[in-house]
C-alpha positions in Angstrom: 13.5 -26.1 -20.1 11.8 -29.2 -18.7 8.1 -29.5 -18.1 8.5 -29.3 -14.4 10.2 -26.0 -14.4 7.7 -24.5 -16.9 4.8 -25.4 -14.7 6.3 -24.1 -11.5 4.7 -20.7 -10.8 8.0 -19.0 -10.0 9.8 -20.3 -13.1 8.5 -17.8 -15.6 11.1 -17.2 -18.2 9.0 -17.5 -21.4 9.2 -14.3 -23.5 6.0 -12.3 -23.5 5.4 -10.1 -26.5 2.7 -7.7 -25.2 2.3 -5.9 -21.9 -0.9 -7.2 -20.3 -3.7 -4.6 -19.9 -3.8 -3.1 -16.4 -6.8 -3.9 -14.2 -6.7 -0.3 -12.9 -6.8 2.6 -15.4 -4.7 5.7 -14.9 -7.8 7.8 -14.7 -8.9 6.3 -11.4 -5.8 7.5 -9.4 -5.8 10.9 -11.2 -9.4 11.5 -10.4 -8.6 10.8 -6.7 -5.5 13.0 -6.8 -7.5 15.9 -8.4 -10.2 15.6 -5.6 -7.5 15.6 -2.9 -5.8 18.7 -4.3 -9.1 20.6 -4.6 -9.9 19.9 -1.0 -6.3 20.8 0.0 -6.6 24.1 -1.8 -10.0 24.8 -0.1 -8.5 24.1 3.3 -5.5 26.3 2.8 -7.7 29.2 1.4 -10.5 28.8 3.9 -9.8 32.0 5.7 -10.2 34.0 2.5 -13.4 32.0 1.6 -14.9 32.5 5.0 -14.1 36.2 4.9 -15.6 36.6 1.4 -18.8 34.7 2.3 -18.9 36.3 5.8 -19.1 32.9 7.5 -19.4 32.7 11.3 -16.9 31.0 13.5 -13.1 30.7 13.4 -11.4 31.6 10.1 -8.2 29.8 10.3 -6.9 27.2 7.8 -8.5 23.8 8.1 -5.5 21.8 9.3 -7.1 19.7 12.0 -7.4 15.9 12.1 -11.0 15.9 10.9 -10.1 17.9 7.9 -7.5 15.3 7.1 -10.1 12.6 7.6 -12.6 14.4 5.3 -9.9 14.3 2.6 -10.7 10.6 2.1 -14.2 11.5 0.9 -12.8 14.0 -1.7 -10.3 11.3 -2.8 -12.5 8.2 -2.7 -15.6 9.9 -4.3 -14.0 10.8 -7.6 -12.2 7.5 -7.8 -15.4 5.6 -7.3 -17.3 7.8 -9.8 -14.5 7.3 -12.4 -14.5 3.5 -11.8 -18.2 3.1 -12.2 -19.0 5.6 -15.0 -15.9 5.5 -17.1 -14.2 2.1 -16.5 -17.5 0.4 -15.6 -15.7 -1.9 -13.3 -19.0 -3.1 -11.7 -19.7 -5.0 -15.0 -16.5 -7.1 -14.8 -16.7 -10.8 -14.1 -13.9 -10.4 -11.5 -16.4 -8.7 -9.2 -18.2 -12.0 -8.7 -21.5 -10.2 -9.4 -24.1 -10.8 -12.1 -26.4 -7.8 -12.4 -28.7 -9.7 -14.8 -29.9 -11.9 -11.9 -31.9 -10.4 -9.0 -32.8 -13.1 -6.5 -35.7 -12.5 -4.2 -34.7 -11.5 -0.7 -36.3 -14.6 0.6 -33.9 -16.7 -1.5 -30.8 -15.2 0.0 -31.9 -14.3 3.5 -30.6 -17.5 5.1 -27.2 -17.0 3.5 -27.1 -13.3 4.3 -27.9 -13.9 8.0 -25.1 -16.3 8.4 -22.7 -14.0 6.6 -23.8 -11.0 8.7 -23.2 -13.1 11.8 -19.7 -13.9 10.5 -18.9 -10.2 9.8 -20.2 -9.0 13.2 -18.2 -11.7 15.0 -15.1 -10.7 12.9 -15.5 -7.0 13.9 -16.1 -7.9 17.5 -12.9 -10.0 17.6 -10.9 -7.2 15.9 -12.3 -4.7 18.5 -11.2 -7.0 21.2 -7.7 -7.2 19.8 -7.5 -3.4 19.5 -8.4 -3.2 23.2 -5.7 -5.8 24.2 -2.9 -4.1 22.2 -1.5 -1.3 24.3 0.1 0.6 21.5 -3.4 1.5 20.1 -4.1 3.6 23.2 -1.3 6.1 23.1 0.2 8.6 20.8 -0.9 8.8 17.2 -3.1 5.7 17.4 -5.6 7.5 19.8 -7.1 9.4 16.8 -7.5 6.1 14.8 -9.3 4.5 17.8 -11.6 7.5 18.1 -12.5 7.3 14.4 -13.0 3.5 14.4 -15.1 3.7 17.6 -17.3 6.3 16.0 -17.7 4.3 12.8 -18.5 1.0 14.6 -22.3 1.5 15.0 -23.0 2.8 11.5 -20.8 0.0 10.1 -22.7 -2.7 12.0 -26.1 -1.3 11.0 -25.4 -0.6 7.4 -23.8 -4.1 6.9 -27.3 -5.6 7.0 -28.9 -3.9 4.0 -25.5 -3.9 2.1 -25.0 -7.7 2.5 -28.6 -8.6 1.6 -28.4 -6.3 -1.5 -25.1 -7.7 -2.6 -26.1 -11.3 -2.0 -29.0 -10.9 -4.5 -26.4 -10.4 -7.3 -23.4 -12.5 -6.2 -22.6 -15.5 -8.3 -21.5 -17.3 -5.2 -22.8 -15.6 -2.1 -21.1 -18.1 0.2 -17.9 -16.3 0.6 -15.3 -16.3 3.4 -17.6 -14.3 5.7 -20.3 -16.9 5.2 -17.9 -19.8 5.9 -16.8 -18.1 9.1 -20.4 -17.5 10.2 -21.3 -21.1 9.4 -18.4 -22.2 11.5 -19.7 -20.2 14.4 -23.4 -21.1 13.9 -22.5 -24.8 13.4 -25.6 -25.5 11.3 -23.9 -26.1 7.9 -20.6 -27.4 6.6 -17.9 -24.8 6.2 -14.6 -24.6 4.3 -11.6 -24.1 6.7 -9.5 -22.7 3.9 -12.2 -20.1 3.1 -12.2 -19.1 6.8 -8.4 -18.6 6.8 -8.7 -16.6 3.6 -11.4 -14.4 5.2 -9.2 -13.8 8.3 -6.1 -13.0 6.3 -8.0 -10.3 4.5 -9.5 -8.8 7.7 -6.3 -8.9 9.7 -4.7 -6.9 6.9 -7.5 -4.3 6.9 -7.5 -4.0 10.7 -3.8 -3.7 11.1 -2.9 -1.4 8.3 -6.2 0.5 8.3 -5.7 1.7 11.9 -2.1 2.6 11.1 -3.0 4.6 8.0 -5.7 6.6 9.8 -3.3 7.3 12.7 -0.8 9.0 10.4 -3.3 11.2 8.5 -3.3 14.3 10.8 0.4 15.0 11.1 1.3 15.3 7.4 -1.9 17.1 6.6 -1.3 19.9 9.2 2.2 20.3 7.8 1.0 21.0 4.3 -2.0 23.1 5.1 -0.1 25.3 7.5 3.1 25.6 5.3 4.2 29.1 4.5 5.3 28.6 0.9 6.1 32.4 0.5 8.6 32.2 3.3 10.5 29.1 2.1 10.3 29.1 -1.7 13.9 30.4 -2.0 15.3 27.8 0.5 16.0 24.5 -1.3 16.1 22.4 1.9 12.8 23.8 3.3 11.0 23.8 0.0 12.2 20.3 -0.7 11.0 19.1 2.6 7.5 20.7 2.1 7.1 19.1 -1.3 8.2 15.8 0.0 5.7 16.1 2.8 3.0 16.9 0.2 3.8 13.8 -1.7 3.7 11.7 1.4 0.3 13.1 2.2 -0.9 12.1 -1.3 0.5 8.6 -0.7 -1.1 8.2 2.7 -4.5 9.6 1.7 -4.9 7.4 -1.3 -3.4 4.4 0.5 -5.9 4.8 3.3 -8.8 4.9 0.9 -7.4 1.7 -0.6 -7.5 -0.1 2.8 -11.0 1.1 3.8 -12.9 0.9 0.5 -12.6 -2.7 -0.4 -16.0 -2.9 -2.1 -17.0 -5.6 -4.5 -19.1 -3.4 -6.8 -15.9 -1.3 -7.4 -14.0 -4.5 -8.2 -11.7 -3.4 -5.3 -12.4 -6.3 -3.0 -9.5 -8.3 -1.5 -9.4 -11.5 -3.6 -6.7 -13.1 -1.4 -4.3 -12.2 1.4 -0.7 -13.3 1.1 -0.6 -16.9 2.3 3.2 -17.0 3.0 4.5 -16.5 6.5 7.6 -14.9 5.1 5.5 -12.3 3.3 3.8 -11.3 6.6 7.1 -11.2 8.5 8.8 -9.0 5.9 5.9 -6.6 5.8 5.1 -6.3 9.5 8.7 -5.6 10.4 8.3 -2.3 8.5 5.4 -1.0 10.5 4.5 -0.1 14.2 4.8 -1.6 16.7 7.4 -3.9 15.2 9.4 -1.2 13.5 9.9 0.6 16.8 12.0 -2.3 18.0 13.8 -3.1 14.8 14.3 0.0 12.5 14.9 3.5 13.7 17.2 5.5 15.8 18.5 3.5 18.7 16.9 0.3 17.6 18.3 -3.0 16.2 18.7 -1.9 12.6 19.3 1.8 13.2 21.2 3.4 10.4 21.0 7.1 11.6 23.6 7.3 14.4 25.5 10.6 14.3 24.2 11.6 10.9 22.8 15.0 9.7 21.6 14.3 6.2 21.9 16.0 2.8 21.1 19.6 3.9 24.0 19.6 6.4 26.6 18.1 4.0 25.7 20.3 1.0 25.3 23.5 3.0 27.3 26.3 1.3 26.7 24.9 -2.2 23.3 26.4 -3.3 23.4 24.7 -6.7 24.0 21.2 -5.2 21.3 21.8 -2.6 18.8 22.6 -5.4 19.8 19.6 -7.5 19.7 17.3 -4.5 16.3 18.6 -3.4 14.9 18.1 -6.9 16.3 14.5 -6.9 14.7 13.7 -3.5 11.4 15.2 -4.6 11.6 13.1 -7.8 12.2 9.9 -5.8 9.3 10.7 -3.5 7.1 11.6 -6.5 7.8 8.1 -7.9 6.9 6.6 -4.6 3.6 8.6 -4.4 2.9 7.8 -8.1 3.2 4.1 -7.4 0.3 4.5 -4.8 -1.8 6.8 -7.0 -1.5 4.3 -9.9 -3.3 1.7 -7.7 -6.3 4.1 -7.4 -8.8 2.6 -5.0 -7.1 -0.8 -4.7 -3.9 0.0 -2.8 -3.0 -2.2 0.2 -0.1 -4.4 1.4 -0.2 -8.2 1.4 -3.2 -8.5 -0.9 -4.1 -9.6 -4.4 -6.8 -7.2 -5.9 -6.0 -7.4 -9.6 -2.9 -6.8 -11.6 -1.4 -3.3 -12.2 0.8 -2.8 -15.3 0.7 0.9 -16.0 2.2 4.0 -14.4 5.6 3.4 -12.8 4.8 -0.4 -12.9 5.5 -0.1 -16.6 9.2 0.3 -15.8 9.8 -1.9 -12.8 7.8 -4.3 -10.8 8.5 -2.5 -7.5 8.8 1.2 -8.1 7.7 2.1 -4.6 10.3 0.0 -2.9 13.1 1.0 -5.3 12.4 4.8 -4.9 11.9 4.5 -1.1 15.2 2.8 -0.5 17.1 5.1 -2.9 15.5 8.0 -1.0 16.9 6.8 2.3 20.4 6.5 0.9 20.3 9.9 -0.7 18.6 11.8 2.2 20.2 10.2 5.2 23.7 9.5 3.7 24.5 7.0 6.5 28.1 6.7 5.4 28.8 10.3 6.4 28.9 10.8 10.2 29.4 14.0 12.2 31.7 12.4 14.7 34.2 11.1 12.1 33.8 7.5 13.4 34.6 4.9 10.7 32.8 2.4 13.0 29.6 4.4 12.9 29.8 4.9 9.2 30.2 1.2 8.6 27.4 0.3 11.0 25.0 2.8 9.5 25.8 1.5 6.0 25.5 -2.1 7.0 22.2 -1.7 8.7 20.6 0.4 5.8 21.7 -2.5 3.5 19.9 -4.8 5.9 16.8 -2.7 5.6 17.1 -2.8 1.8 17.3 -6.6 2.1 14.0 -6.6 4.1 12.4 -4.8 1.2 13.8 -7.1 -1.3 12.4 -10.0 0.8 9.0 -8.2 0.8 9.2 -7.9 -3.0 10.0 -11.5 -3.6 7.2 -12.8 -1.3 4.7 -10.5 -3.0 5.8 -11.8 -6.4 5.4 -15.4 -5.1 1.8 -14.6 -4.0 0.8 -13.0 -7.2 2.4 -15.6 -9.4 0.3 -18.3 -7.9 -2.9 -16.2 -8.1 -3.2 -14.8 -11.6 -2.0 -15.9 -15.1 -2.0 -12.2 -16.0 0.6 -11.4 -13.4 2.8 -14.2 -14.8 2.4 -12.6 -18.2 3.4 -9.2 -16.7 6.3 -10.8 -14.9 7.6 -12.4 -18.1 7.2 -9.1 -20.0 9.1 -7.1 -17.4 11.9 -9.7 -17.4 12.4 -9.0 -21.1 11.3 -5.4 -21.6 11.2 -3.5 -18.4 13.5 -0.5 -18.6 14.7 -1.1 -15.1 13.7 -4.7 -14.4 15.1 -6.2 -17.7 18.8 -5.1 -17.2 18.7 -6.3 -13.6 17.2 -9.6 -14.7 19.9 -10.0 -17.3 22.6 -9.2 -14.7 21.1 -11.7 -12.3 21.0 -14.4 -15.0 24.6 -13.7 -16.0 25.8 -13.9 -12.4 23.9 -17.1 -11.7 25.1 -18.7 -15.0 28.7 -17.8 -14.2 28.3 -19.2 -10.7 27.0 -22.5 -12.1 29.8 -22.7 -14.6 32.4 -22.1 -11.9 30.7 -24.8 -9.8 30.7 -27.3 -12.7 34.4 -26.6 -13.4 35.3 -27.3 -9.8 33.9 -30.8 -10.0 36.7 -33.4 -10.5 35.5 -36.4 -12.4 36.6 -39.6 -10.6 39.0 -41.8 -12.5 37.7 -45.1 -13.9 
């Protein structure tokens, strides 16, 4: 291997002997999961609790949107406590904080004022974009806009003491927010790259944060109101409820990850994906873009005249139970991939390197399990109208969706490989040792090697 290929961030073929230590411990996500399940149990059994304690007011289950929103506190709280008291993440150098120094407020006030101005301007611009985008003012997004509007004033007010307090301990308090504020104020030189980095992070938070909040209520009400006693003998219905529960876990912990990007928790966004392809591949998969690209009746629709696994396996109880268990397993892997991130989950960001949980077996467990789930649940190649054309179309377009997720995976890898040597070590280790990744990597190398040999053999040397 020549020096040029060794130094290129994407050419990482050196054999790694040890799996790098994960920046997120398994305990963080498990603590959040436990808090979530305790609150879920409380909400489901609230009628009994209210009756026992003779509480006034309605005594139904707590399945409303605000109960779903409150779940974040019961999820984020335990994760934050575990991170601080057990993992002691606030003492890591990666936080950019030095607790041994405590600058006087007078020393940091000028910097803090510029930074606060940058943050307030950022939030004002985001609020304006929310107002301009029509899709935020209908359907599921109305709840997200209500929550964000309510949180706006406390956020603006609390930002002042929080920024001043943090600046007293930051090694370099002139971060992206400061550079954006300096650009607006025009009194000091600013770094344009830092401003771009600042906006990449906040666009990610604004776009995905609103989406995640918007989908909290539906899944929550499904689970809290589910009548398990009535469906536990029905493999299809029980499977769907368990799958919904796992998606609730994924959404709740994922939402916490987007909203609690706090530096003392070492959960701050260190960089947003700088590659345009990464943004395109990710945004295609979410509203409003997904409404025009993926889904029934859209460009990449793969569900024309399909009924899914429950329809095709009807009449075979054993197969229904086995298939339900398989789909629940795939969804569990998907949810586990989010839980493993703990408080740091989000798309298009670098917030440390994760090497444990399902990431011990493959670099992209969520994408792998999600795409397998679609194939096994939808069964696009089986159509109710018997049309071979529909079967081929459905299959082709689901393959196209799979390709989009492969594209996402590659752009995410490109981002992380340029950011952190630890990720390059992890990439190397997975290429050689990952239970799922290593065989795929060997197959890819064999195919590429055979292709190169075939190309070389086809070259005819000119006669002298």
